[in-house]
mmCIF file as gemmi writes it, N, C-alpha and C atoms, coordinates in Angstrom:
data_model
loop_
_atom_site.group_PDB
_atom_site.id
_atom_site.type_symbol
_atom_site.label_atom_id
_atom_site.label_alt_id
_atom_site.label_comp_id
_atom_site.label_asym_id
_atom_site.label_entity_id
_atom_site.label_seq_id
_atom_site.pdbx_PDB_ins_code
_atom_site.Cartn_x
_atom_site.Cartn_y
_atom_site.Cartn_z
_atom_site.occupancy
_atom_site.B_iso_or_equiv
_atom_site.pdbx_formal_charge
_atom_site.auth_seq_id
_atom_site.auth_asym_id
_atom_site.pdbx_PDB_model_num
ATOM 1 N N . MET Axp A 1 ? 0.448 19.542 22.503 1 0 ? 1 A 1
ATOM 2 C CA . MET Axp A 1 ? 1.541 18.665 22.159 1 0 ? 1 A 1
ATOM 3 C C . MET Axp A 1 ? 2.407 18.488 23.4 1 0 ? 1 A 1
ATOM 4 N N . LYS Axp A 2 ? 2.817 17.279 23.598 1 0 ? 2 A 1
ATOM 5 C CA . LYS Axp A 2 ? 3.649 16.94 24.731 1 0 ? 2 A 1
ATOM 6 C C . LYS Axp A 2 ? 5.12 17.21 24.392 1 0 ? 2 A 1
ATOM 7 N N . THR Axp A 3 ? 5.895 17.611 25.395 1 0 ? 3 A 1
ATOM 8 C CA . THR Axp A 3 ? 7.324 17.853 25.216 1 0 ? 3 A 1
ATOM 9 C C . THR Axp A 3 ? 8.097 16.998 26.21 1 0 ? 3 A 1
ATOM 10 N N . GLU Axp A 4 ? 9.147 16.355 25.735 1 0 ? 4 A 1
ATOM 11 C CA . GLU Axp A 4 ? 9.998 15.532 26.592 1 0 ? 4 A 1
ATOM 12 C C . GLU Axp A 4 ? 11.46 15.849 26.314 1 0 ? 4 A 1
ATOM 13 N N . LEU Axp A 5 ? 12.268 15.732 27.354 1 0 ? 5 A 1
ATOM 14 C CA . LEU Axp A 5 ? 13.714 15.858 27.196 1 0 ? 5 A 1
ATOM 15 C C . LEU Axp A 5 ? 14.258 14.592 26.552 1 0 ? 5 A 1
ATOM 16 N N . VAL Axp A 6 ? 15.33 14.711 25.825 1 0 ? 6 A 1
ATOM 17 C CA . VAL Axp A 6 ? 15.928 13.534 25.208 1 0 ? 6 A 1
ATOM 18 C C . VAL Axp A 6 ? 16.373 12.54 26.286 1 0 ? 6 A 1
ATOM 19 N N . THR Axp A 7 ? 16.789 13.037 27.431 1 0 ? 7 A 1
ATOM 20 C CA . THR Axp A 7 ? 17.187 12.127 28.523 1 0 ? 7 A 1
ATOM 21 C C . THR Axp A 7 ? 15.983 11.358 29.06 1 0 ? 7 A 1
ATOM 22 N N . THR Axp A 8 ? 14.819 11.999 29.091 1 0 ? 8 A 1
ATOM 23 C CA . THR Axp A 8 ? 13.599 11.304 29.51 1 0 ? 8 A 1
ATOM 24 C C . THR Axp A 8 ? 13.245 10.228 28.492 1 0 ? 8 A 1
ATOM 25 N N . LEU Axp A 9 ? 13.406 10.538 27.225 1 0 ? 9 A 1
ATOM 26 C CA . LEU Axp A 9 ? 13.15 9.548 26.171 1 0 ? 9 A 1
ATOM 27 C C . LEU Axp A 9 ? 14.059 8.336 26.354 1 0 ? 9 A 1
ATOM 28 N N . LYS Axp A 10 ? 15.305 8.576 26.689 1 0 ? 10 A 1
ATOM 29 C CA . LYS Axp A 10 ? 16.246 7.467 26.902 1 0 ? 10 A 1
ATOM 30 C C . LYS Axp A 10 ? 15.806 6.589 28.07 1 0 ? 10 A 1
ATOM 31 N N . ARG Axp A 11 ? 15.348 7.234 29.149 1 0 ? 11 A 1
ATOM 32 C CA . ARG Axp A 11 ? 14.985 6.491 30.357 1 0 ? 11 A 1
ATOM 33 C C . ARG Axp A 11 ? 13.613 5.832 30.266 1 0 ? 11 A 1
ATOM 34 N N . LYS Axp A 12 ? 12.68 6.474 29.572 1 0 ? 12 A 1
ATOM 35 C CA . LYS Axp A 12 ? 11.289 6.011 29.579 1 0 ? 12 A 1
ATOM 36 C C . LYS Axp A 12 ? 10.751 5.772 28.17 1 0 ? 12 A 1
ATOM 37 N N . ALA Axp A 13 ? 11.572 5.283 27.28 1 0 ? 13 A 1
ATOM 38 C CA . ALA Axp A 13 ? 11.159 5.106 25.885 1 0 ? 13 A 1
ATOM 39 C C . ALA Axp A 13 ? 9.903 4.247 25.758 1 0 ? 13 A 1
ATOM 40 N N . THR Axp A 14 ? 9.855 3.14 26.477 1 0 ? 14 A 1
ATOM 41 C CA . THR Axp A 14 ? 8.702 2.245 26.378 1 0 ? 14 A 1
ATOM 42 C C . THR Axp A 14 ? 7.424 2.941 26.823 1 0 ? 14 A 1
ATOM 43 N N . ASP Axp A 15 ? 7.49 3.678 27.939 1 0 ? 15 A 1
ATOM 44 C CA . ASP Axp A 15 ? 6.306 4.394 28.428 1 0 ? 15 A 1
ATOM 45 C C . ASP Axp A 15 ? 5.857 5.464 27.437 1 0 ? 15 A 1
ATOM 46 N N . ILE Axp A 16 ? 6.805 6.203 26.902 1 0 ? 16 A 1
ATOM 47 C CA . ILE Axp A 16 ? 6.479 7.268 25.945 1 0 ? 16 A 1
ATOM 48 C C . ILE Axp A 16 ? 5.864 6.681 24.68 1 0 ? 16 A 1
ATOM 49 N N . LEU Axp A 17 ? 6.423 5.578 24.192 1 0 ? 17 A 1
ATOM 50 C CA . LEU Axp A 17 ? 5.879 4.943 22.986 1 0 ? 17 A 1
ATOM 51 C C . LEU Axp A 17 ? 4.49 4.367 23.23 1 0 ? 17 A 1
ATOM 52 N N . THR Axp A 18 ? 4.263 3.82 24.409 1 0 ? 18 A 1
ATOM 53 C CA . THR Axp A 18 ? 2.941 3.293 24.74 1 0 ? 18 A 1
ATOM 54 C C . THR Axp A 18 ? 1.91 4.406 24.76 1 0 ? 18 A 1
ATOM 55 N N . GLN Axp A 19 ? 2.247 5.52 25.405 1 0 ? 19 A 1
ATOM 56 C CA . GLN Axp A 19 ? 1.329 6.66 25.451 1 0 ? 19 A 1
ATOM 57 C C . GLN Axp A 19 ? 1.107 7.231 24.054 1 0 ? 19 A 1
ATOM 58 N N . LEU Axp A 20 ? 2.147 7.269 23.255 1 0 ? 20 A 1
ATOM 59 C CA . LEU Axp A 20 ? 2.036 7.764 21.885 1 0 ? 20 A 1
ATOM 60 C C . LEU Axp A 20 ? 1.075 6.9 21.072 1 0 ? 20 A 1
ATOM 61 N N . ALA Axp A 21 ? 1.173 5.598 21.235 1 0 ? 21 A 1
ATOM 62 C CA . ALA Axp A 21 ? 0.282 4.681 20.519 1 0 ? 21 A 1
ATOM 63 C C . ALA Axp A 21 ? -1.161 4.841 20.982 1 0 ? 21 A 1
ATOM 64 N N . ASP Axp A 22 ? -1.341 5.154 22.264 1 0 ? 22 A 1
ATOM 65 C CA . ASP Axp A 22 ? -2.69 5.289 22.808 1 0 ? 22 A 1
ATOM 66 C C . ASP Axp A 22 ? -3.377 6.59 22.394 1 0 ? 22 A 1
ATOM 67 N N . ASP Axp A 23 ? -2.653 7.714 22.508 1 0 ? 23 A 1
ATOM 68 C CA . ASP Axp A 23 ? -3.316 9.003 22.281 1 0 ? 23 A 1
ATOM 69 C C . ASP Axp A 23 ? -2.982 9.67 20.953 1 0 ? 23 A 1
ATOM 70 N N . HIS Axp A 24 ? -2.031 9.129 20.205 1 0 ? 24 A 1
ATOM 71 C CA . HIS Axp A 24 ? -1.654 9.645 18.876 1 0 ? 24 A 1
ATOM 72 C C . HIS Axp A 24 ? -1.265 11.122 18.902 1 0 ? 24 A 1
ATOM 73 N N . GLU Axp A 25 ? -0.779 11.596 20.032 1 0 ? 25 A 1
ATOM 74 C CA . GLU Axp A 25 ? -0.355 12.989 20.16 1 0 ? 25 A 1
ATOM 75 C C . GLU Axp A 25 ? 1.154 13.072 19.954 1 0 ? 25 A 1
ATOM 76 N N . PRO Axp A 26 ? 1.625 13.861 18.987 1 0 ? 26 A 1
ATOM 77 C CA . PRO Axp A 26 ? 3.07 13.982 18.747 1 0 ? 26 A 1
ATOM 78 C C . PRO Axp A 26 ? 3.812 14.439 20.002 1 0 ? 26 A 1
ATOM 79 N N . VAL Axp A 27 ? 5.055 14.019 20.106 1 0 ? 27 A 1
ATOM 80 C CA . VAL Axp A 27 ? 5.903 14.401 21.229 1 0 ? 27 A 1
ATOM 81 C C . VAL Axp A 27 ? 7.094 15.175 20.672 1 0 ? 27 A 1
ATOM 82 N N . LEU Axp A 28 ? 7.303 16.375 21.194 1 0 ? 28 A 1
ATOM 83 C CA . LEU Axp A 28 ? 8.47 17.172 20.821 1 0 ? 28 A 1
ATOM 84 C C . LEU Axp A 28 ? 9.612 16.771 21.736 1 0 ? 28 A 1
ATOM 85 N N . ILE Axp A 29 ? 10.711 16.35 21.157 1 0 ? 29 A 1
ATOM 86 C CA . ILE Axp A 29 ? 11.896 15.961 21.919 1 0 ? 29 A 1
ATOM 87 C C . ILE Axp A 29 ? 12.865 17.136 21.905 1 0 ? 29 A 1
ATOM 88 N N . THR Axp A 30 ? 13.29 17.539 23.089 1 0 ? 30 A 1
ATOM 89 C CA . THR Axp A 30 ? 14.236 18.654 23.184 1 0 ? 30 A 1
ATOM 90 C C . THR Axp A 30 ? 15.589 18.153 23.651 1 0 ? 30 A 1
ATOM 91 N N . GLN Axp A 31 ? 16.608 18.839 23.188 1 0 ? 31 A 1
ATOM 92 C CA . GLN Axp A 31 ? 17.986 18.525 23.574 1 0 ? 31 A 1
ATOM 93 C C . GLN Axp A 31 ? 18.681 19.847 23.88 1 0 ? 31 A 1
ATOM 94 N N . HIS Axp A 32 ? 19.234 19.956 25.063 1 0 ? 32 A 1
ATOM 95 C CA . HIS Axp A 32 ? 19.878 21.196 25.507 1 0 ? 32 A 1
ATOM 96 C C . HIS Axp A 32 ? 18.913 22.377 25.431 1 0 ? 32 A 1
ATOM 97 N N . GLY Axp A 33 ? 17.637 22.109 25.747 1 0 ? 33 A 1
ATOM 98 C CA . GLY Axp A 33 ? 16.636 23.167 25.765 1 0 ? 33 A 1
ATOM 99 C C . GLY Axp A 33 ? 16.104 23.6 24.415 1 0 ? 33 A 1
ATOM 100 N N . LYS Axp A 34 ? 16.53 22.929 23.358 1 0 ? 34 A 1
ATOM 101 C CA . LYS Axp A 34 ? 16.085 23.306 22.009 1 0 ? 34 A 1
ATOM 102 C C . LYS Axp A 34 ? 15.361 22.134 21.349 1 0 ? 34 A 1
ATOM 103 N N . PRO Axp A 35 ? 14.375 22.432 20.508 1 0 ? 35 A 1
ATOM 104 C CA . PRO Axp A 35 ? 13.684 21.352 19.786 1 0 ? 35 A 1
ATOM 105 C C . PRO Axp A 35 ? 14.679 20.544 18.952 1 0 ? 35 A 1
ATOM 106 N N . ALA Axp A 36 ? 14.595 19.212 19.063 1 0 ? 36 A 1
ATOM 107 C CA . ALA Axp A 36 ? 15.513 18.352 18.323 1 0 ? 36 A 1
ATOM 108 C C . ALA Axp A 36 ? 14.781 17.436 17.342 1 0 ? 36 A 1
ATOM 109 N N . ALA Axp A 37 ? 13.58 16.983 17.721 1 0 ? 37 A 1
ATOM 110 C CA . ALA Axp A 37 ? 12.852 16.054 16.859 1 0 ? 37 A 1
ATOM 111 C C . ALA Axp A 37 ? 11.409 15.948 17.315 1 0 ? 37 A 1
ATOM 112 N N . TYR Axp A 38 ? 10.561 15.479 16.416 1 0 ? 38 A 1
ATOM 113 C CA . TYR Axp A 38 ? 9.193 15.135 16.762 1 0 ? 38 A 1
ATOM 114 C C . TYR Axp A 38 ? 9.067 13.628 16.702 1 0 ? 38 A 1
ATOM 115 N N . LEU Axp A 39 ? 8.351 13.076 17.645 1 0 ? 39 A 1
ATOM 116 C CA . LEU Axp A 39 ? 8.076 11.651 17.681 1 0 ? 39 A 1
ATOM 117 C C . LEU Axp A 39 ? 6.593 11.472 17.418 1 0 ? 39 A 1
ATOM 118 N N . VAL Axp A 40 ? 6.252 10.741 16.364 1 0 ? 40 A 1
ATOM 119 C CA . VAL Axp A 40 ? 4.852 10.502 16.016 1 0 ? 40 A 1
ATOM 120 C C . VAL Axp A 40 ? 4.615 9.017 15.847 1 0 ? 40 A 1
ATOM 121 N N . ASP Axp A 41 ? 3.366 8.59 16.05 1 0 ? 41 A 1
ATOM 122 C CA . ASP Axp A 41 ? 3.04 7.178 15.865 1 0 ? 41 A 1
ATOM 123 C C . ASP Axp A 41 ? 3.025 6.838 14.372 1 0 ? 41 A 1
ATOM 124 N N . VAL Axp A 42 ? 3.072 5.561 14.074 1 0 ? 42 A 1
ATOM 125 C CA . VAL Axp A 42 ? 3.174 5.087 12.694 1 0 ? 42 A 1
ATOM 126 C C . VAL Axp A 42 ? 1.977 5.522 11.858 1 0 ? 42 A 1
ATOM 127 N N . ASP Axp A 43 ? 0.759 5.397 12.392 1 0 ? 43 A 1
ATOM 128 C CA . ASP Axp A 43 ? -0.427 5.766 11.617 1 0 ? 43 A 1
ATOM 129 C C . ASP Axp A 43 ? -0.412 7.246 11.245 1 0 ? 43 A 1
ATOM 130 N N . THR Axp A 44 ? -0.037 8.093 12.193 1 0 ? 44 A 1
ATOM 131 C CA . THR Axp A 44 ? 0.034 9.53 11.926 1 0 ? 44 A 1
ATOM 132 C C . THR Axp A 44 ? 1.094 9.83 10.88 1 0 ? 44 A 1
ATOM 133 N N . PHE Axp A 45 ? 2.253 9.191 10.996 1 0 ? 45 A 1
ATOM 134 C CA . PHE Axp A 45 ? 3.323 9.412 10.027 1 0 ? 45 A 1
ATOM 135 C C . PHE Axp A 45 ? 2.883 9.003 8.629 1 0 ? 45 A 1
ATOM 136 N N . GLU Axp A 46 ? 2.264 7.829 8.509 1 0 ? 46 A 1
ATOM 137 C CA . GLU Axp A 46 ? 1.82 7.359 7.195 1 0 ? 46 A 1
ATOM 138 C C . GLU Axp A 46 ? 0.744 8.271 6.61 1 0 ? 46 A 1
ATOM 139 N N . LEU Axp A 47 ? -0.156 8.791 7.449 1 0 ? 47 A 1
ATOM 140 C CA . LEU Axp A 47 ? -1.168 9.737 6.98 1 0 ? 47 A 1
ATOM 141 C C . LEU Axp A 47 ? -0.503 11.018 6.477 1 0 ? 47 A 1
ATOM 142 N N . MET Axp A 48 ? 0.495 11.505 7.222 1 0 ? 48 A 1
ATOM 143 C CA . MET Axp A 48 ? 1.216 12.708 6.803 1 0 ? 48 A 1
ATOM 144 C C . MET Axp A 48 ? 1.941 12.477 5.478 1 0 ? 48 A 1
ATOM 145 N N . GLU Axp A 49 ? 2.541 11.314 5.312 1 0 ? 49 A 1
ATOM 146 C CA . GLU Axp A 49 ? 3.234 10.983 4.064 1 0 ? 49 A 1
ATOM 147 C C . GLU Axp A 49 ? 2.261 10.966 2.883 1 0 ? 49 A 1
ATOM 148 N N . SER Axp A 50 ? 1.092 10.361 3.063 1 0 ? 50 A 1
ATOM 149 C CA . SER Axp A 50 ? 0.133 10.3 1.952 1 0 ? 50 A 1
ATOM 150 C C . SER Axp A 50 ? -0.419 11.689 1.632 1 0 ? 50 A 1
ATOM 151 N N . ARG Axp A 51 ? -0.637 12.501 2.653 1 0 ? 51 A 1
ATOM 152 C CA . ARG Axp A 51 ? -1.097 13.872 2.413 1 0 ? 51 A 1
ATOM 153 C C . ARG Axp A 51 ? -0.028 14.679 1.683 1 0 ? 51 A 1
ATOM 154 N N . MET Axp A 52 ? 1.217 14.48 2.065 1 0 ? 52 A 1
ATOM 155 C CA . MET Axp A 52 ? 2.319 15.201 1.416 1 0 ? 52 A 1
ATOM 156 C C . MET Axp A 52 ? 2.417 14.8 -0.063 1 0 ? 52 A 1
ATOM 157 N N . ALA Axp A 53 ? 2.276 13.513 -0.338 1 0 ? 53 A 1
ATOM 158 C CA . ALA Axp A 53 ? 2.33 13.047 -1.728 1 0 ? 53 A 1
ATOM 159 C C . ALA Axp A 53 ? 1.19 13.662 -2.542 1 0 ? 53 A 1
ATOM 160 N N . LEU Axp A 54 ? 0.007 13.736 -1.948 1 0 ? 54 A 1
ATOM 161 C CA . LEU Axp A 54 ? -1.132 14.343 -2.635 1 0 ? 54 A 1
ATOM 162 C C . LEU Axp A 54 ? -0.873 15.826 -2.908 1 0 ? 54 A 1
ATOM 163 N N . LEU Axp A 55 ? -0.367 16.547 -1.918 1 0 ? 55 A 1
ATOM 164 C CA . LEU Axp A 55 ? -0.077 17.97 -2.099 1 0 ? 55 A 1
ATOM 165 C C . LEU Axp A 55 ? 1.017 18.196 -3.144 1 0 ? 55 A 1
ATOM 166 N N . GLU Axp A 56 ? 2.019 17.314 -3.167 1 0 ? 56 A 1
ATOM 167 C CA . GLU Axp A 56 ? 3.074 17.438 -4.18 1 0 ? 56 A 1
ATOM 168 C C . GLU Axp A 56 ? 2.505 17.21 -5.572 1 0 ? 56 A 1
ATOM 169 N N . GLY Axp A 57 ? 1.584 16.269 -5.716 1 0 ? 57 A 1
ATOM 170 C CA . GLY Axp A 57 ? 0.925 16.038 -7.005 1 0 ? 57 A 1
ATOM 171 C C . GLY Axp A 57 ? 0.119 17.237 -7.45 1 0 ? 57 A 1
ATOM 172 N N . ILE Axp A 58 ? -0.599 17.838 -6.514 1 0 ? 58 A 1
ATOM 173 C CA . ILE Axp A 58 ? -1.371 19.046 -6.837 1 0 ? 58 A 1
ATOM 174 C C . ILE Axp A 58 ? -0.435 20.167 -7.269 1 0 ? 58 A 1
ATOM 175 N N . ALA Axp A 59 ? 0.677 20.335 -6.569 1 0 ? 59 A 1
ATOM 176 C CA . ALA Axp A 59 ? 1.642 21.389 -6.911 1 0 ? 59 A 1
ATOM 177 C C . ALA Axp A 59 ? 2.223 21.158 -8.305 1 0 ? 59 A 1
ATOM 178 N N . ARG Axp A 60 ? 2.521 19.881 -8.637 1 0 ? 60 A 1
ATOM 179 C CA . ARG Axp A 60 ? 3.032 19.578 -9.992 1 0 ? 60 A 1
ATOM 180 C C . ARG Axp A 60 ? 1.981 19.923 -11.043 1 0 ? 60 A 1
ATOM 181 N N . GLY Axp A 61 ? 0.714 19.612 -10.756 1 0 ? 61 A 1
ATOM 182 C CA . GLY Axp A 61 ? -0.358 19.926 -11.687 1 0 ? 61 A 1
ATOM 183 C C . GLY Axp A 61 ? -0.531 21.424 -11.881 1 0 ? 61 A 1
ATOM 184 N N . GLU Axp A 62 ? -0.458 22.165 -10.789 1 0 ? 62 A 1
ATOM 185 C CA . GLU Axp A 62 ? -0.57 23.621 -10.889 1 0 ? 62 A 1
ATOM 186 C C . GLU Axp A 62 ? 0.595 24.211 -11.678 1 0 ? 62 A 1
ATOM 187 N N . LYS Axp A 63 ? 1.786 23.656 -11.494 1 0 ? 63 A 1
ATOM 188 C CA . LYS Axp A 63 ? 2.954 24.133 -12.244 1 0 ? 63 A 1
ATOM 189 C C . LYS Axp A 63 ? 2.779 23.816 -13.729 1 0 ? 63 A 1
ATOM 190 N N . ALA Axp A 64 ? 2.266 22.626 -14.043 1 0 ? 64 A 1
ATOM 191 C CA . ALA Axp A 64 ? 2.033 22.259 -15.439 1 0 ? 64 A 1
ATOM 192 C C . ALA Axp A 64 ? 1.044 23.222 -16.092 1 0 ? 64 A 1
ATOM 193 N N . ILE Axp A 65 ? 0.006 23.588 -15.355 1 0 ? 65 A 1
ATOM 194 C CA . ILE Axp A 65 ? -0.969 24.549 -15.879 1 0 ? 65 A 1
ATOM 195 C C . ILE Axp A 65 ? -0.303 25.897 -16.108 1 0 ? 65 A 1
ATOM 196 N N . ALA Axp A 66 ? 0.474 26.351 -15.124 1 0 ? 66 A 1
ATOM 197 C CA . ALA Axp A 66 ? 1.152 27.651 -15.244 1 0 ? 66 A 1
ATOM 198 C C . ALA Axp A 66 ? 2.144 27.661 -16.402 1 0 ? 66 A 1
ATOM 199 N N . ASP Axp A 67 ? 2.771 26.498 -16.68 1 0 ? 67 A 1
ATOM 200 C CA . ASP Axp A 67 ? 3.747 26.391 -17.773 1 0 ? 67 A 1
ATOM 201 C C . ASP Axp A 67 ? 3.086 26.117 -19.119 1 0 ? 67 A 1
ATOM 202 N N . GLY Axp A 68 ? 1.769 25.966 -19.127 1 0 ? 68 A 1
ATOM 203 C CA . GLY Axp A 68 ? 1.057 25.714 -20.374 1 0 ? 68 A 1
ATOM 204 C C . GLY Axp A 68 ? 1.164 24.276 -20.85 1 0 ? 68 A 1
ATOM 205 N N . ARG Axp A 69 ? 1.537 23.366 -19.974 1 0 ? 69 A 1
ATOM 206 C CA . ARG Axp A 69 ? 1.664 21.952 -20.347 1 0 ? 69 A 1
ATOM 207 C C . ARG Axp A 69 ? 0.357 21.224 -20.056 1 0 ? 69 A 1
ATOM 208 N N . THR Axp A 70 ? -0.665 21.545 -20.818 1 0 ? 70 A 1
ATOM 209 C CA . THR Axp A 70 ? -1.973 20.914 -20.649 1 0 ? 70 A 1
ATOM 210 C C . THR Axp A 70 ? -2.444 20.338 -21.971 1 0 ? 70 A 1
ATOM 211 N N . VAL Axp A 71 ? -3.433 19.453 -21.876 1 0 ? 71 A 1
ATOM 212 C CA . VAL Axp A 71 ? -4.037 18.876 -23.082 1 0 ? 71 A 1
ATOM 213 C C . VAL Axp A 71 ? -5.546 19.01 -22.964 1 0 ? 71 A 1
ATOM 214 N N . ASP Axp A 72 ? -6.239 18.956 -24.098 1 0 ? 72 A 1
ATOM 215 C CA . ASP Axp A 72 ? -7.693 19.024 -24.047 1 0 ? 72 A 1
ATOM 216 C C . ASP Axp A 72 ? -8.26 17.639 -23.711 1 0 ? 72 A 1
ATOM 217 N N . HIS Axp A 73 ? -9.556 17.586 -23.553 1 0 ? 73 A 1
ATOM 218 C CA . HIS Axp A 73 ? -10.217 16.356 -23.124 1 0 ? 73 A 1
ATOM 219 C C . HIS Axp A 73 ? -9.967 15.198 -24.096 1 0 ? 73 A 1
ATOM 220 N N . GLU Axp A 74 ? -10.07 15.474 -25.372 1 0 ? 74 A 1
ATOM 221 C CA . GLU Axp A 74 ? -9.89 14.423 -26.382 1 0 ? 74 A 1
ATOM 222 C C . GLU Axp A 74 ? -8.472 13.859 -26.338 1 0 ? 74 A 1
ATOM 223 N N . GLN Axp A 75 ? -7.477 14.741 -26.225 1 0 ? 75 A 1
ATOM 224 C CA . GLN Axp A 75 ? -6.084 14.283 -26.131 1 0 ? 75 A 1
ATOM 225 C C . GLN Axp A 75 ? -5.869 13.45 -24.861 1 0 ? 75 A 1
ATOM 226 N N . ALA Axp A 76 ? -6.464 13.869 -23.778 1 0 ? 76 A 1
ATOM 227 C CA . ALA Axp A 76 ? -6.336 13.13 -22.521 1 0 ? 76 A 1
ATOM 228 C C . ALA Axp A 76 ? -6.955 11.744 -22.654 1 0 ? 76 A 1
ATOM 229 N N . GLN Axp A 77 ? -8.118 11.65 -23.286 1 0 ? 77 A 1
ATOM 230 C CA . GLN Axp A 77 ? -8.771 10.356 -23.492 1 0 ? 77 A 1
ATOM 231 C C . GLN Axp A 77 ? -7.885 9.433 -24.317 1 0 ? 77 A 1
ATOM 232 N N . THR Axp A 78 ? -7.289 9.955 -25.376 1 0 ? 78 A 1
ATOM 233 C CA . THR Axp A 78 ? -6.414 9.156 -26.234 1 0 ? 78 A 1
ATOM 234 C C . THR Axp A 78 ? -5.219 8.628 -25.444 1 0 ? 78 A 1
ATOM 235 N N . ARG Axp A 79 ? -4.593 9.501 -24.663 1 0 ? 79 A 1
ATOM 236 C CA . ARG Axp A 79 ? -3.434 9.088 -23.859 1 0 ? 79 A 1
ATOM 237 C C . ARG Axp A 79 ? -3.825 8.038 -22.816 1 0 ? 79 A 1
ATOM 238 N N . MET Axp A 80 ? -4.947 8.255 -22.165 1 0 ? 80 A 1
ATOM 239 C CA . MET Axp A 80 ? -5.391 7.305 -21.131 1 0 ? 80 A 1
ATOM 240 C C . MET Axp A 80 ? -5.746 5.963 -21.75 1 0 ? 80 A 1
ATOM 241 N N . ALA Axp A 81 ? -6.329 5.977 -22.939 1 0 ? 81 A 1
ATOM 242 C CA . ALA Axp A 81 ? -6.716 4.726 -23.611 1 0 ? 81 A 1
ATOM 243 C C . ALA Axp A 81 ? -5.478 3.865 -23.872 1 0 ? 81 A 1
ATOM 244 N N . ARG Axp A 82 ? -4.36 4.519 -24.219 1 0 ? 82 A 1
ATOM 245 C CA . ARG Axp A 82 ? -3.112 3.772 -24.454 1 0 ? 82 A 1
ATOM 246 C C . ARG Axp A 82 ? -2.635 3.095 -23.166 1 0 ? 82 A 1
ATOM 247 N N . TRP Axp A 83 ? -2.792 3.745 -22.051 1 0 ? 83 A 1
ATOM 248 C CA . TRP Axp A 83 ? -2.365 3.166 -20.767 1 0 ? 83 A 1
ATOM 249 C C . TRP Axp A 83 ? -3.235 1.998 -20.355 1 0 ? 83 A 1
ATOM 250 N N . LEU Axp A 84 ? -4.511 2.056 -20.722 1 0 ? 84 A 1
ATOM 251 C CA . LEU Axp A 84 ? -5.464 1.042 -20.285 1 0 ? 84 A 1
ATOM 252 C C . LEU Axp A 84 ? -5.508 -0.182 -21.192 1 0 ? 84 A 1
ATOM 253 N N . GLU Axp A 85 ? -4.842 -0.128 -22.297 1 0 ? 85 A 1
ATOM 254 C CA . GLU Axp A 85 ? -4.862 -1.263 -23.235 1 0 ? 85 A 1
ATOM 255 C C . GLU Axp A 85 ? -4.009 -2.382 -22.751 1 0 ? 85 A 1
């Protein structure tokens, strides 16, 4: 992962964004010697967002199972049939 100072980002934003678009490698932006932000290209960000949504759905499903909020196959078919009508 590449690291850049926030002052470098200010001076060379176009160059950094061009390289980011080309190699899709996240850039860690530091301010006063400490990590301040990550800069990622749009495709990588959107992929991360979709993966996060999928993981959140799985976590909700696991919680529903742990809480006993499940239905059998027949009940699921009935509920789905109502949605598809």
